[in-house]
Structures are given as structure tokens and as C-alpha cells.
N, CA, C and O atoms as a GROMACS GRO file, in nm:
protein
  604
    1MET      N    1  -0.831   0.167   0.377
    1MET     CA    2  -0.768   0.055   0.297
    1MET      C    3  -0.668  -0.008   0.366
    1MET      O    4  -0.588   0.068   0.420
    2LEU      N    5  -0.647  -0.139   0.382
    2LEU     CA    6  -0.519  -0.205   0.446
    2LEU      C    7  -0.396  -0.156   0.362
    2LEU      O    8  -0.388  -0.129   0.242
    3VAL      N    9  -0.305  -0.154   0.461
    3VAL     CA   10  -0.183  -0.110   0.419
    3VAL      C   11  -0.116  -0.217   0.324
    3VAL      O   12  -0.038  -0.180   0.237
    4THR      N   13  -0.147  -0.342   0.342
    4THR     CA   14  -0.092  -0.447   0.247
    4THR      C   15  -0.160  -0.406   0.106
    4THR      O   16  -0.080  -0.414   0.013
    5ASN      N   17  -0.279  -0.368   0.074
    5ASN     CA   18  -0.320  -0.322  -0.035
    5ASN      C   19  -0.252  -0.200  -0.109
    5ASN      O   20  -0.232  -0.185  -0.229
    6HIS      N   21  -0.224  -0.123  -0.008
    6HIS     CA   22  -0.143   0.001  -0.054
    6HIS      C   23  -0.010  -0.052  -0.103
    6HIS      O   24   0.037  -0.019  -0.212
    7VAL      N   25   0.046  -0.130  -0.025
    7VAL     CA   26   0.187  -0.180  -0.062
    7VAL      C   27   0.187  -0.244  -0.200
    7VAL      O   28   0.272  -0.222  -0.286
    8LEU      N   29   0.080  -0.328  -0.212
    8LEU     CA   30   0.068  -0.411  -0.345
    8LEU      C   31   0.033  -0.324  -0.466
    8LEU      O   32   0.073  -0.343  -0.581
    9SER      N   33  -0.041  -0.235  -0.427
    9SER     CA   34  -0.061  -0.131  -0.547
    9SER      C   35   0.061  -0.052  -0.585
    9SER      O   36   0.081  -0.029  -0.704
   10GLY      N   37   0.150  -0.006  -0.485
   10GLY     CA   38   0.271   0.047  -0.503
   10GLY      C   39   0.363  -0.041  -0.569
   10GLY      O   40   0.439   0.008  -0.652
   11ALA      N   41   0.366  -0.163  -0.545
   11ALA     CA   42   0.454  -0.254  -0.626
   11ALA      C   43   0.412  -0.263  -0.769
   11ALA      O   44   0.499  -0.259  -0.857
   12ALA      N   45   0.299  -0.273  -0.796
   12ALA     CA   46   0.234  -0.260  -0.940
   12ALA      C   47   0.287  -0.139  -1.007
   12ALA      O   48   0.338  -0.145  -1.119
   13LEU      N   49   0.275  -0.028  -0.938
   13LEU     CA   50   0.300   0.112  -1.012
   13LEU      C   51   0.443   0.116  -1.040
   13LEU      O   52   0.488   0.160  -1.146
   14GLY      N   53   0.534   0.055  -0.922
   14GLY     CA   54   0.666   0.072  -0.949
   14GLY      C   55   0.726  -0.024  -1.055
   14GLY      O   56   0.826   0.006  -1.122
   15ALA      N   57   0.653  -0.155  -1.067
   15ALA     CA   58   0.694  -0.236  -1.173
   15ALA      C   59   0.646  -0.167  -1.321
   15ALA      O   60   0.720  -0.185  -1.418
   16ALA      N   61   0.547  -0.106  -1.333
   16ALA     CA   62   0.518  -0.060  -1.443
   16ALA      C   63   0.610   0.072  -1.497
   16ALA      O   64   0.649   0.082  -1.614
   17VAL      N   65   0.638   0.169  -1.394
   17VAL     CA   66   0.719   0.273  -1.438
   17VAL      C   67   0.858   0.254  -1.422
   17VAL      O   68   0.932   0.321  -1.493
   18ARG      N   69   0.912   0.164  -1.328
   18ARG     CA   70   1.050   0.136  -1.306
   18ARG      C   71   1.119   0.236  -1.240
   18ARG      O   72   1.187   0.207  -1.141
   19SER      N   73   1.110   0.363  -1.284
   19SER     CA   74   1.179   0.484  -1.215
   19SER      C   75   1.139   0.496  -1.074
   19SER      O   76   1.021   0.511  -1.042
   20PRO      N   77   1.249   0.487  -0.976
   20PRO     CA   78   1.222   0.512  -0.822
   20PRO      C   79   1.163   0.655  -0.817
   20PRO      O   80   1.079   0.678  -0.730
   21TRP      N   81   1.202   0.761  -0.910
   21TRP     CA   82   1.178   0.886  -0.897
   21TRP      C   83   1.036   0.926  -0.924
   21TRP      O   84   0.976   1.019  -0.870
   22LEU      N   85   0.989   0.842  -1.015
   22LEU     CA   86   0.850   0.850  -1.046
   22LEU      C   87   0.754   0.748  -0.965
   22LEU      O   88   0.638   0.776  -0.936
   23ALA      N   89   0.812   0.640  -0.936
   23ALA     CA   90   0.725   0.540  -0.854
   23ALA      C   91   0.691   0.597  -0.711
   23ALA      O   92   0.581   0.572  -0.661
   24PHE      N   93   0.777   0.667  -0.652
   24PHE     CA   94   0.766   0.717  -0.523
   24PHE      C   95   0.649   0.790  -0.519
   24PHE      O   96   0.555   0.746  -0.453
   25PRO      N   97   0.636   0.916  -0.590
   25PRO     CA   98   0.520   0.998  -0.587
   25PRO      C   99   0.401   0.934  -0.639
   25PRO      O  100   0.296   0.955  -0.579
   26LEU      N  101   0.401   0.858  -0.742
   26LEU     CA  102   0.285   0.772  -0.781
   26LEU      C  103   0.215   0.684  -0.672
   26LEU      O  104   0.094   0.672  -0.656
   27GLY      N  105   0.314   0.627  -0.602
   27GLY     CA  106   0.257   0.540  -0.493
   27GLY      C  107   0.202   0.620  -0.379
   27GLY      O  108   0.105   0.578  -0.316
   28PHE      N  109   0.260   0.737  -0.350
   28PHE     CA  110   0.202   0.822  -0.235
   28PHE      C  111   0.068   0.872  -0.294
   28PHE      O  112  -0.028   0.868  -0.217
   29ALA      N  113   0.050   0.912  -0.402
   29ALA     CA  114  -0.063   0.967  -0.462
   29ALA      C  115  -0.179   0.847  -0.463
   29ALA      O  116  -0.297   0.867  -0.435
   30SER      N  117  -0.124   0.728  -0.500
   30SER     CA  118  -0.231   0.617  -0.516
   30SER      C  119  -0.279   0.579  -0.373
   30SER      O  120  -0.393   0.535  -0.361
   31HIS      N  121  -0.204   0.594  -0.269
   31HIS     CA  122  -0.260   0.582  -0.136
   31HIS      C  123  -0.379   0.670  -0.109
   31HIS      O  124  -0.481   0.622  -0.060
   32LEU      N  125  -0.367   0.809  -0.142
   32LEU     CA  126  -0.491   0.883  -0.121
   32LEU      C  127  -0.613   0.849  -0.198
   32LEU      O  128  -0.728   0.857  -0.154
   33VAL      N  129  -0.570   0.804  -0.341
   33VAL     CA  130  -0.689   0.770  -0.422
   33VAL      C  131  -0.742   0.643  -0.379
   33VAL      O  132  -0.859   0.617  -0.406
   34LEU      N  133  -0.671   0.562  -0.315
   34LEU     CA  134  -0.730   0.425  -0.274
   34LEU      C  135  -0.811   0.442  -0.156
   34LEU      O  136  -0.915   0.379  -0.137
   35ASP      N  137  -0.759   0.536  -0.071
   35ASP     CA  138  -0.845   0.572   0.053
   35ASP      C  139  -0.973   0.659   0.020
   35ASP      O  140  -1.057   0.681   0.106
   36ALA      N  141  -0.982   0.701  -0.092
   36ALA     CA  142  -1.106   0.789  -0.106
   36ALA      C  143  -1.217   0.688  -0.180
   36ALA      O  144  -1.336   0.720  -0.184
   37VAL      N  145  -1.172   0.570  -0.235
   37VAL     CA  146  -1.280   0.474  -0.290
   37VAL      C  147  -1.324   0.378  -0.169
   37VAL      O  148  -1.254   0.363  -0.070
   38PRO      N  149  -1.436   0.321  -0.185
   38PRO     CA  150  -1.487   0.238  -0.079
   38PRO      C  151  -1.394   0.144  -0.030
   38PRO      O  152  -1.321   0.096  -0.117
   39HIS      N  153  -1.376   0.103   0.088
   39HIS     CA  154  -1.312   0.006   0.150
   39HIS      C  155  -1.357  -0.032   0.288
   39HIS      O  156  -1.459   0.016   0.338
   40TRP      N  157  -1.272  -0.126   0.354
   40TRP     CA  158  -1.297  -0.188   0.480
   40TRP      C  159  -1.237  -0.095   0.577
   40TRP      O  160  -1.128  -0.040   0.559
   41GLY      N  161  -1.326  -0.078   0.701
   41GLY     CA  162  -1.269   0.005   0.808
   41GLY      C  163  -1.389   0.013   0.895
   41GLY      O  164  -1.490  -0.057   0.882
   42ARG      N  165  -1.363   0.125   1.003
   42ARG     CA  166  -1.454   0.147   1.096
   42ARG      C  167  -1.470   0.052   1.204
   42ARG      O  168  -1.582   0.002   1.218
   43PHE      N  169  -1.373   0.017   1.287
   43PHE     CA  170  -1.390  -0.080   1.385
   43PHE      C  171  -1.444  -0.043   1.510
   43PHE      O  172  -1.426   0.068   1.560
   44GLU      N  173  -1.520  -0.148   1.570
   44GLU     CA  174  -1.616  -0.109   1.672
   44GLU      C  175  -1.528  -0.088   1.794
   44GLU      O  176  -1.582  -0.030   1.888
   45ASN      N  177  -1.430  -0.118   1.806
   45ASN     CA  178  -1.333  -0.094   1.934
   45ASN      C  179  -1.184  -0.078   1.893
   45ASN      O  180  -1.147  -0.125   1.785
   46PRO      N  181  -1.094  -0.013   1.978
   46PRO     CA  182  -0.960   0.005   1.961
   46PRO      C  183  -0.893  -0.131   1.956
   46PRO      O  184  -0.802  -0.160   1.877
   47ASP      N  185  -0.944  -0.208   2.043
   47ASP     CA  186  -0.855  -0.347   2.056
   47ASP      C  187  -0.871  -0.423   1.926
   47ASP      O  188  -0.769  -0.474   1.879
   48ARG      N  189  -0.978  -0.437   1.866
   48ARG     CA  190  -0.998  -0.485   1.724
   48ARG      C  191  -0.914  -0.429   1.624
   48ARG      O  192  -0.854  -0.496   1.540
   49PHE      N  193  -0.910  -0.289   1.637
   49PHE     CA  194  -0.823  -0.210   1.524
   49PHE      C  195  -0.697  -0.243   1.532
   49PHE      O  196  -0.629  -0.252   1.430
   50MET      N  197  -0.644  -0.266   1.663
   50MET     CA  198  -0.489  -0.289   1.709
   50MET      C  199  -0.473  -0.434   1.646
   50MET      O  200  -0.375  -0.449   1.573
   51ARG      N  201  -0.553  -0.538   1.666
   51ARG     CA  202  -0.534  -0.663   1.617
   51ARG      C  203  -0.536  -0.662   1.460
   51ARG      O  204  -0.449  -0.724   1.398
   52VAL      N  205  -0.624  -0.598   1.402
   52VAL     CA  206  -0.616  -0.593   1.254
   52VAL      C  207  -0.489  -0.512   1.212
   52VAL      O  208  -0.416  -0.558   1.125
   53ALA      N  209  -0.464  -0.412   1.261
   53ALA     CA  210  -0.343  -0.315   1.238
   53ALA      C  211  -0.201  -0.402   1.232
   53ALA      O  212  -0.119  -0.398   1.140
   54VAL      N  213  -0.194  -0.470   1.334
   54VAL     CA  214  -0.066  -0.540   1.378
   54VAL      C  215  -0.044  -0.642   1.259
   54VAL      O  216   0.058  -0.652   1.191
   55ALA      N  217  -0.166  -0.718   1.249
   55ALA     CA  218  -0.172  -0.831   1.156
   55ALA      C  219  -0.137  -0.771   0.994
   55ALA      O  220  -0.058  -0.828   0.920
   56ASP      N  221  -0.209  -0.652   0.960
   56ASP     CA  222  -0.192  -0.607   0.831
   56ASP      C  223  -0.055  -0.554   0.826
   56ASP      O  224   0.006  -0.568   0.720
   57GLY      N  225   0.003  -0.496   0.926
   57GLY     CA  226   0.126  -0.435   0.912
   57GLY      C  227   0.237  -0.530   0.874
   57GLY      O  228   0.318  -0.509   0.784
   58LEU      N  229   0.232  -0.642   0.957
   58LEU     CA  230   0.321  -0.763   0.928
   58LEU      C  231   0.304  -0.809   0.782
   58LEU      O  232   0.403  -0.823   0.711
   59THR      N  233   0.178  -0.832   0.737
   59THR     CA  234   0.159  -0.883   0.606
   59THR      C  235   0.207  -0.792   0.508
   59THR      O  236   0.259  -0.831   0.403
   60GLY      N  237   0.192  -0.664   0.540
   60GLY     CA  238   0.253  -0.548   0.442
   60GLY      C  239   0.393  -0.547   0.435
   60GLY      O  240   0.448  -0.516   0.330
   61LEU      N  241   0.464  -0.581   0.549
   61LEU     CA  242   0.598  -0.600   0.541
   61LEU      C  243   0.655  -0.714   0.476
   61LEU      O  244   0.765  -0.708   0.421
   62ALA      N  245   0.567  -0.844   0.480
   62ALA     CA  246   0.610  -0.953   0.426
   62ALA      C  247   0.589  -0.930   0.253
   62ALA      O  248   0.670  -0.975   0.171
   63ALA      N  249   0.478  -0.859   0.220
   63ALA     CA  250   0.444  -0.829   0.110
   63ALA      C  251   0.563  -0.756   0.033
   63ALA      O  252   0.595  -0.781  -0.083
   64MET      N  253   0.623  -0.661   0.118
   64MET     CA  254   0.716  -0.578   0.065
   64MET      C  255   0.843  -0.647   0.025
   64MET      O  256   0.900  -0.620  -0.081
   65GLY      N  257   0.889  -0.743   0.118
   65GLY     CA  258   1.013  -0.824   0.094
   65GLY      C  259   0.976  -0.928  -0.030
   65GLY      O  260   1.064  -0.956  -0.112
   66ALA      N  261   0.864  -0.974  -0.040
   66ALA     CA  262   0.838  -1.082  -0.145
   66ALA      C  263   0.828  -1.000  -0.277
   66ALA      O  264   0.856  -1.059  -0.381
   67ALA      N  265   0.792  -0.880  -0.282
   67ALA     CA  266   0.780  -0.804  -0.404
   67ALA      C  267   0.915  -0.766  -0.432
   67ALA      O  268   0.952  -0.779  -0.549
   68ALA      N  269   0.988  -0.726  -0.356
   68ALA     CA  270   1.127  -0.695  -0.375
   68ALA      C  271   1.195  -0.805  -0.435
   68ALA      O  272   1.252  -0.785  -0.543
   69VAL      N  273   1.197  -0.904  -0.390
   69VAL     CA  274   1.270  -1.029  -0.421
   69VAL      C  275   1.200  -1.070  -0.563
   69VAL      O  276   1.271  -1.121  -0.649
   70ALA      N  277   1.079  -1.053  -0.586
   70ALA     CA  278   1.022  -1.111  -0.715
   70ALA      C  279   1.043  -1.027  -0.823
   70ALA      O  280   1.037  -1.072  -0.937
   71ALA      N  281   1.070  -0.897  -0.799
   71ALA     CA  282   1.096  -0.780  -0.916
   71ALA      C  283   1.219  -0.824  -0.994
   71ALA      O  284   1.307  -0.891  -0.939
   72GLY      N  285   1.226  -0.790  -1.114
   72GLY     CA  286   1.352  -0.814  -1.181
   72GLY      C  287   1.445  -0.697  -1.133
   72GLY      O  288   1.412  -0.607  -1.056
   73PRO      N  289   1.565  -0.712  -1.190
   73PRO     CA  290   1.680  -0.616  -1.140
   73PRO      C  291   1.630  -0.465  -1.219
   73PRO      O  292   1.625  -0.359  -1.157
   74GLY      N  293   1.598  -0.476  -1.350
   74GLY     CA  294   1.534  -0.347  -1.386
   74GLY      C  295   1.420  -0.279  -1.328
   74GLY      O  296   1.395  -0.160  -1.345
   75GLN      N  297   1.346  -0.366  -1.253
   75GLN     CA  298   1.222  -0.310  -1.186
   75GLN      C  299   1.228  -0.303  -1.034
   75GLN      O  300   1.133  -0.253  -0.973
   76ARG      N  301   1.338  -0.351  -0.968
   76ARG     CA  302   1.331  -0.364  -0.832
   76ARG      C  303   1.331  -0.205  -0.766
   76ARG      O  304   1.241  -0.175  -0.687
   77ALA      N  305   1.422  -0.121  -0.797
   77ALA     CA  306   1.410   0.002  -0.738
   77ALA      C  307   1.301   0.088  -0.754
   77ALA      O  308   1.274   0.176  -0.672
   78GLY      N  309   1.230   0.064  -0.868
   78GLY     CA  310   1.095   0.137  -0.888
   78GLY      C  311   0.982   0.055  -0.797
   78GLY      O  312   0.892   0.120  -0.744
   79VAL      N  313   0.988  -0.073  -0.782
   79VAL     CA  314   0.896  -0.154  -0.702
   79VAL      C  315   0.910  -0.114  -0.556
   79VAL      O  316   0.808  -0.095  -0.490
   80VAL      N  317   1.030  -0.099  -0.500
   80VAL     CA  318   1.073  -0.076  -0.364
   80VAL      C  319   1.018   0.079  -0.347
   80VAL      O  320   0.944   0.100  -0.251
   81ALA      N  321   1.049   0.180  -0.430
   81ALA     CA  322   1.004   0.306  -0.408
   81ALA      C  323   0.856   0.305  -0.406
   81ALA      O  324   0.799   0.349  -0.306
   82GLY      N  325   0.788   0.262  -0.505
   82GLY     CA  326   0.648   0.268  -0.520
   82GLY      C  327   0.574   0.196  -0.388
   82GLY      O  328   0.469   0.243  -0.344
   83MET      N  329   0.626   0.100  -0.340
   83MET     CA  330   0.573   0.051  -0.200
   83MET      C  331   0.595   0.154  -0.101
   83MET      O  332   0.504   0.199  -0.031
   84ALA      N  333   0.725   0.196  -0.095
   84ALA     CA  334   0.752   0.283   0.016
   84ALA      C  335   0.665   0.422   0.012
   84ALA      O  336   0.623   0.469   0.118
   85GLY      N  337   0.640   0.482  -0.107
   85GLY     CA  338   0.546   0.587  -0.131
   85GLY      C  339   0.405   0.556  -0.099
   85GLY      O  340   0.332   0.644  -0.052
   86ALA      N  341   0.362   0.437  -0.121
   86ALA     CA  342   0.223   0.392  -0.126
   86ALA      C  343   0.191   0.375   0.035
   86ALA      O  344   0.079   0.404   0.079
   87ALA      N  345   0.300   0.324   0.122
   87ALA     CA  346   0.283   0.289   0.258
   87ALA      C  347   0.287   0.420   0.342
   87ALA      O  348   0.219   0.431   0.445
   88LEU      N  349   0.367   0.516   0.297
   88LEU     CA  350   0.416   0.643   0.377
   88LEU      C  351   0.303   0.700   0.463
   88LEU      O  352   0.305   0.713   0.586
   89PRO      N  353   0.200   0.734   0.375
   89PRO     CA  354   0.083   0.822   0.453
   89PRO      C  355   0.019   0.746   0.572
   89PRO      O  356  -0.060   0.808   0.643
   90ASP      N  357   0.045   0.624   0.596
   90ASP     CA  358  -0.016   0.530   0.719
   90ASP      C  359   0.086   0.529   0.818
   90ASP      O  360   0.064   0.472   0.924
   91LEU      N  361   0.210   0.594   0.793
   91LEU     CA  362   0.298   0.576   0.924
   91LEU      C  363   0.256   0.669   1.050
   91LEU      O  364   0.310   0.664   1.160
   92ASN      N  365   0.145   0.759   1.012
   92ASN     CA  366   0.084   0.827   1.121
   92ASN      C  367   0.036   0.728   1.233
   92ASN      O  368   0.058   0.759   1.350
   93LYS      N  369  -0.033   0.604   1.200
   93LYS     CA  370  -0.078   0.525   1.292
   93LYS      C  371   0.035   0.468   1.387
   93LYS      O  372   0.036   0.508   1.503
   94PRO      N  373   0.117   0.390   1.350
   94PRO     CA  374   0.231   0.348   1.434
   94PRO      C  375   0.311   0.452   1.513
   94PRO      O  376   0.349   0.430   1.628
   95ALA      N  377   0.336   0.570   1.446
   95ALA     CA  378   0.398   0.686   1.498
   95ALA      C  379   0.312   0.743   1.621
   95ALA      O  380   0.369   0.794   1.717
   96LEU      N  381   0.165   0.731   1.614
   96LEU     CA  382   0.100   0.755   1.730
   96LEU      C  383   0.094   0.675   1.843
   96LEU      O  384   0.080   0.717   1.958
   97VAL      N  385   0.105   0.546   1.802
   97VAL     CA  386   0.102   0.432   1.898
   97VAL      C  387   0.244   0.445   2.000
   97VAL      O  388   0.245   0.448   2.123
   98PHE      N  389   0.350   0.452   1.915
   98PHE     CA  390   0.480   0.435   1.974
   98PHE      C  391   0.539   0.575   2.024
   98PHE      O  392   0.623   0.576   2.114
   99PHE      N  393   0.499   0.682   1.969
   99PHE     CA  394   0.575   0.815   1.987
   99PHE      C  395   0.462   0.916   2.043
   99PHE      O  396   0.496   1.024   2.091
  100GLY      N  397   0.320   0.875   2.035
  100GLY     CA  398   0.232   0.969   2.075
  100GLY      C  399   0.199   1.098   1.981
  100GLY      O  400   0.128   1.192   2.016
  101ARG      N  401   0.265   1.084   1.853
  101ARG     CA  402   0.245   1.196   1.770
  101ARG      C  403   0.257   1.138   1.614
  101ARG      O  404   0.324   1.040   1.582
  102SER      N  405   0.183   1.216   1.530
  102SER     CA  406   0.206   1.186   1.392
  102SER      C  407   0.342   1.257   1.315
  102SER      O  408   0.380   1.370   1.345
  103PRO      N  409   0.404   1.182   1.221
  103PRO     CA  410   0.507   1.266   1.183
  103PRO      C  411   0.458   1.357   1.067
  103PRO      O  412   0.544   1.405   0.992
  104PHE      N  413   0.336   1.382   1.049
  104PHE     CA  414   0.282   1.464   0.936
  104PHE      C  415   0.230   1.578   0.997
  104PHE      O  416   0.208   1.571   1.117
  105PRO      N  417   0.203   1.697   0.928
  105PRO     CA  418   0.134   1.812   0.981
  105PRO      C  419  -0.023   1.781   0.999
  105PRO      O  420  -0.084   1.702   0.927
  106ALA      N  421  -0.072   1.846   1.094
  106ALA     CA  422  -0.208   1.811   1.130
  106ALA      C  423  -0.307   1.842   1.013
  106ALA      O  424  -0.419   1.791   1.015
  107ARG      N  425  -0.273   1.920   0.916
  107ARG     CA  426  -0.356   1.959   0.804
  107ARG      C  427  -0.366   1.822   0.712
  107ARG      O  428  -0.468   1.778   0.659
  108PHE      N  429  -0.240   1.769   0.707
  108PHE     CA  430  -0.226   1.642   0.609
  108PHE      C  431  -0.303   1.540   0.689
  108PHE      O  432  -0.367   1.463   0.617
  109ASP      N  433  -0.314   1.515   0.834
  109ASP     CA  434  -0.371   1.413   0.897
  109ASP      C  435  -0.520   1.431   0.878
  109ASP      O  436  -0.593   1.338   0.845
  110ASP      N  437  -0.555   1.539   0.899
  110ASP     CA  438  -0.711   1.582   0.887
  110ASP      C  439  -0.753   1.541   0.741
  110ASP      O  440  -0.847   1.464   0.726
  111PHE      N  441  -0.688   1.587   0.639
  111PHE     CA  442  -0.710   1.563   0.493
  111PHE      C  443  -0.740   1.405   0.480
  111PHE      O  444  -0.849   1.358   0.448
  112HIS      N  445  -0.620   1.331   0.511
  112HIS     CA  446  -0.611   1.198   0.515
  112HIS      C  447  -0.740   1.134   0.574
  112HIS      O  448  -0.801   1.048   0.511
  113GLY      N  449  -0.780   1.176   0.692
  113GLY     CA  450  -0.889   1.124   0.760
  113GLY      C  451  -1.029   1.150   0.700
  113GLY      O  452  -1.118   1.065   0.705
  114ARG      N  453  -1.043   1.262   0.648
  114ARG     CA  454  -1.162   1.310   0.588
  114ARG      C  455  -1.197   1.223   0.436
  114ARG      O  456  -1.310   1.196   0.396
  115ILE      N  457  -1.087   1.194   0.376
  115ILE     CA  458  -1.107   1.124   0.250
  115ILE      C  459  -1.139   0.968   0.268
  115ILE      O  460  -1.147   0.903   0.164
  116GLN      N  461  -1.155   0.910   0.372
  116GLN     CA  462  -1.166   0.776   0.393
  116GLN      C  463  -1.305   0.754   0.373
  116GLN      O  464  -1.390   0.829   0.421
  117ASP      N  465  -1.336   0.639   0.293
  117ASP     CA  466  -1.460   0.595   0.258
  117ASP      C  467  -1.470   0.443   0.314
  117ASP      O  468  -1.476   0.347   0.238
  118GLU      N  469  -1.472   0.432   0.450
  118GLU     CA  470  -1.484   0.312   0.513
  118GLU      C  471  -1.624   0.245   0.552
  118GLU      O  472  -1.718   0.323   0.570
  119ALA      N  473  -1.643   0.126   0.566
  119ALA     CA  474  -1.741   0.041   0.621
  119ALA      C  475  -1.699  -0.088   0.666
  119ALA      O  476  -1.624  -0.158   0.597
  120PRO      N  477  -1.743  -0.124   0.777
  120PRO     CA  478  -1.710  -0.244   0.844
  120PRO      C  479  -1.747  -0.379   0.772
  120PRO      O  480  -1.709  -0.489   0.813
  121THR      N  481  -1.827  -0.360   0.658
  121THR     CA  482  -1.857  -0.495   0.593
  121THR      C  483  -1.811  -0.504   0.455
  121THR      O  484  -1.881  -0.556   0.367
  122ARG      N  485  -1.686  -0.452   0.431
  122ARG     CA  486  -1.639  -0.439   0.303
  122ARG      C  487  -1.510  -0.522   0.284
  122ARG      O  488  -1.450  -0.510   0.177
  123PHE      N  489  -1.463  -0.607   0.378
  123PHE     CA  490  -1.338  -0.686   0.377
  123PHE      C  491  -1.347  -0.787   0.269
  123PHE      O  492  -1.250  -0.804   0.195
  124ARG      N  493  -1.452  -0.852   0.257
  124ARG     CA  494  -1.454  -0.981   0.140
  124ARG      C  495  -1.492  -0.929   0.006
  124ARG      O  496  -1.466  -0.992  -0.096
  125THR      N  497  -1.560  -0.804   0.008
  125THR     CA  498  -1.626  -0.758  -0.127
  125THR      C  499  -1.531  -0.648  -0.163
  125THR      O  500  -1.541  -0.614  -0.281
  126HIS      N  501  -1.439  -0.580  -0.088
  126HIS     CA  502  -1.351  -0.468  -0.154
  126HIS      C  503  -1.207  -0.493  -0.125
  126HIS      O  504  -1.125  -0.479  -0.216
  127GLU      N  505  -1.169  -0.530  -0.001
  127GLU     CA  506  -1.026  -0.567   0.020
  127GLU      C  507  -0.967  -0.687  -0.046
  127GLU      O  508  -0.860  -0.678  -0.105
  128VAL      N  509  -1.033  -0.797  -0.037
  128VAL     CA  510  -0.978  -0.907  -0.103
  128VAL      C  511  -0.978  -0.906  -0.244
  128VAL      O  512  -0.881  -0.958  -0.300
  129PRO      N  513  -1.080  -0.849  -0.324
  129PRO     CA  514  -1.058  -0.847  -0.457
  129PRO      C  515  -0.963  -0.746  -0.510
  129PRO      O  516  -0.899  -0.766  -0.613
  130ALA      N  517  -0.953  -0.621  -0.429
  130ALA     CA  518  -0.832  -0.536  -0.447
  130ALA      C  519  -0.700  -0.599  -0.436
  130ALA      O  520  -0.614  -0.581  -0.522
  131ALA      N  521  -0.680  -0.674  -0.332
  131ALA     CA  522  -0.549  -0.741  -0.316
  131ALA      C  523  -0.520  -0.847  -0.430
  131ALA      O  524  -0.407  -0.870  -0.474
  132ALA      N  525  -0.626  -0.902  -0.467
  132ALA     CA  526  -0.609  -1.004  -0.589
  132ALA      C  527  -0.566  -0.920  -0.725
  132ALA      O  528  -0.481  -0.956  -0.806
  133ALA      N  529  -0.628  -0.824  -0.729
  133ALA     CA  530  -0.605  -0.745  -0.872
  133ALA      C  531  -0.472  -0.685  -0.856
  133ALA      O  532  -0.395  -0.698  -0.952
  134PHE      N  533  -0.427  -0.615  -0.740
  134PHE     CA  534  -0.303  -0.590  -0.736
  134PHE      C  535  -0.190  -0.697  -0.752
  134PHE      O  536  -0.092  -0.668  -0.822
  135VAL      N  537  -0.197  -0.805  -0.698
  135VAL     CA  538  -0.105  -0.916  -0.697
  135VAL      C  539  -0.101  -0.957  -0.858
  135VAL      O  540   0.003  -0.976  -0.922
  136GLY      N  541  -0.222  -0.965  -0.905
  136GLY     CA  542  -0.215  -1.007  -1.051
  136GLY      C  543  -0.125  -0.911  -1.156
  136GLY      O  544  -0.042  -0.948  -1.240
  137ALA      N  545  -0.165  -0.790  -1.125
  137ALA     CA  546  -0.119  -0.669  -1.198
  137ALA      C  547   0.035  -0.666  -1.166
  137ALA      O  548   0.107  -0.641  -1.262
  138PHE      N  549   0.086  -0.687  -1.061
  138PHE     CA  550   0.232  -0.693  -1.016
  138PHE      C  551   0.282  -0.820  -1.103
  138PHE      O  552   0.375  -0.802  -1.181
  139ALA      N  553   0.231  -0.929  -1.093
  139ALA     CA  554   0.279  -1.060  -1.143
  139ALA      C  555   0.294  -1.035  -1.296
  139ALA      O  556   0.399  -1.064  -1.353
  140ALA      N  557   0.204  -0.989  -1.351
  140ALA     CA  558   0.194  -0.958  -1.489
  140ALA      C  559   0.318  -0.870  -1.531
  140ALA      O  560   0.408  -0.907  -1.606
  141LEU      N  561   0.308  -0.750  -1.470
  141LEU     CA  562   0.415  -0.679  -1.495
  141LEU      C  563   0.565  -0.733  -1.479
  141LEU      O  564   0.653  -0.707  -1.562
  142CYS      N  565   0.584  -0.806  -1.373
  142CYS     CA  566   0.697  -0.878  -1.350
  142CYS      C  567   0.741  -0.973  -1.486
  142CYS      O  568   0.846  -0.966  -1.549
  143LEU      N  569   0.641  -1.052  -1.505
  143LEU     CA  570   0.652  -1.143  -1.616
  143LEU      C  571   0.690  -1.062  -1.754
  143LEU      O  572   0.776  -1.103  -1.832
  144LEU      N  573   0.627  -0.961  -1.770
  144LEU     CA  574   0.651  -0.873  -1.912
  144LEU      C  575   0.796  -0.827  -1.882
  144LEU      O  576   0.878  -0.833  -1.974
  145GLY      N  577   0.831  -0.785  -1.767
  145GLY     CA  578   0.968  -0.734  -1.761
  145GLY      C  579   1.082  -0.841  -1.788
  145GLY      O  580   1.187  -0.820  -1.849
  146ALA      N  581   1.040  -0.960  -1.731
  146ALA     CA  582   1.138  -1.082  -1.753
  146ALA      C  583   1.157  -1.106  -1.902
  146ALA      O  584   1.263  -1.127  -1.959
  147ARG      N  585   1.020  -1.097  -1.959
  147ARG     CA  586   1.017  -1.148  -2.092
  147ARG      C  587   1.112  -1.031  -2.191
  147ARG      O  588   1.182  -1.063  -2.287
  148SER      N  589   1.096  -0.927  -2.153
  148SER     CA  590   1.155  -0.802  -2.242
  148SER      C  591   1.323  -0.822  -2.201
  148SER      O  592   1.410  -0.808  -2.288
  149ARG      N  593   1.352  -0.852  -2.079
  149ARG     CA  594   1.492  -0.881  -2.052
  149ARG      C  595   1.544  -1.001  -2.126
  149ARG      O  596   1.666  -0.996  -2.138
  150ARG      N  597   1.496  -1.093  -2.172
  150ARG     CA  598   1.550  -1.209  -2.247
  150ARG      C  599   1.549  -1.188  -2.405
  150ARG      O  600   1.600  -1.275  -2.476
  151ARG      N  601   1.498  -1.081  -2.460
  151ARG     CA  602   1.506  -1.053  -2.590
  151ARG      C  603   1.626  -0.967  -2.614
  151ARG      O  604   1.654  -0.929  -2.728
   0.00000   0.00000   0.00000
């Protein structure tokens, strides 16, 4: 699953639960659940993977900033914590590129790799609809939060 989709799902979870103490572990757990469902992946060569990973990483960072700004004051801490927890398991990829090693124990990285259900043909059929659903859920939860603040 693209890290952007993990970030968006973490934002929706954080907006729903509001508590950063609950949003962070829920975001982390959601990452593993989403990696176990069918999603896009399995690149034919490392250069293509890096092009996708860089673009996705930058898009994920932009989504984090936009979601933090869009969240209401009562939701912001939960949203940021949810996004951080949801993105955390994929830190192994840039850490391997920049530092030559993962920040996680090998057993976790092995587990994380084994649960992936990737196929190269699922971008339009899986990743795009997932992003739309996560953005819609986040927007609806932010609107509900804003409505409840006005009462």
C-alpha cells in the first residue's frame, strides 16, 4: 500500500478517536491491516520502485501537512498521531536507502514483508479508490467535528 494511503487512513482514524494516545497505536495497527489486503506493488525493477517511492513519500508528507491544517483544534493531535503511527512501519525503506539498515528488528521486517498482498496491476483498482475513501472519511469526520464545536 502506498504510504500516502497509510497517512490518509491514519488521519481518518485520528479524527475519529481524537486521542493521540489511542490514535497512534490504531494508526500503526491499521498499517499492518492495510498491507495484508490486496494493494498495488511488486515493481519490475529497483529504479521504478524508487521513482514511485520518492513521489509517494513526498505526496504523503504533503497529505500530512494538509490534514494537520484541515483538522480542527480538538482533532489535530489525534490526526497527527494517527498519521505518524500509520506511516511508521514504512520507515524501514528510507532507512535502508540512507543508512543501510532498518530501524526495526529483523523479525518485524520479516513479518511486515510476509503480510504484503501486492500485484502490479492494482493501482487504479485498489490504491485510487482507497485514497478516495480515506479522504472522504477524513473530510466527513472533520466536518462533524466542526459542527459539534459550533453547538
